[in-house]
C-alpha positions, 0 to 999 in steps of 0.5 A, spaced: 786 486 519 782 482 524 775 480 523 770 477 528 766 472 526 761 467 528 763 461 524 755 458 522 753 465 520 752 466 513 754 473 512 760 472 516 762 466 511 760 471 505 764 476 508 770 471 508 769 469 501 769 476 499 776 478 502 779 471 500 777 474 493 780 480 494 787 477 496 786 480 503 790 477 509 786 477 515 786 474 522 779 471 524 776 471 532 770 467 534 766 472 537 762 467 541 768 464 544 772 470 545 767 476 545 770 483 545 772 486 551 769 492 554 775 496 553 776 493 545 768 495 544 769 502 547 776 503 543 773 501 536 766 505 537 770 511 538 775 510 532 769 508 528 765 514 529 759 510 528 752 510 532 753 505 538 747 502 535 750 499 529 755 495 534 748 491 536 746 485 532 739 487 532 736 481 528 739 476 534 735 472 538 739 474 545 737 482 542 730 480 542 730 476 548 732 481 552 728 486 549 733 491 547 730 495 542 726 498 548 731 498 553 737 501 549 734 508 549 734 509 556 741 506 557 747 510 558 753 509 552 757 506 558 751 501 560 751 499 553 758 497 552 758 493 558 752 489 556 755 488 549 761 485 552 757 480 556 756 476 550 759 476 543 752 474 540 750 481 542 755 484 537 754 485 530 758 481 525 762 480 522 766 486 525 772 488 521 778 492 524 783 494 520 788 500 520 784 504 516 777 503 520 772 499 523 766 496 520 760 492 524 756 488 519 758 486 512 757 492 507 762 491 501 762 498 499 765 500 507 769 494 507 772 496 500 775 502 503 778 499 509 782 494 505 
């Protein structure tokens, strides 16, 4: 399993603690220092079957600064993916990538299914 995290994020810390409590084996990647690529995001979005909006960090400062709440609806999926790939802080975190699926954000029930 790969978990994309921002180390200062309290939700990311909570998720890692939860995984540790389950004895899960995982690798972490700093989402800001090594932001996901366009190709990765495109593949993860397709595999997840989730709406692309779930991959955006809608509570983040950058999301708000760029006024993405109003801009995303008029952007194509390709444009949205390219934008996500420009800065890891736009991506919902933590982002769990496992052999069983993809889960943006930490929701215990969703993550439990992917362990």
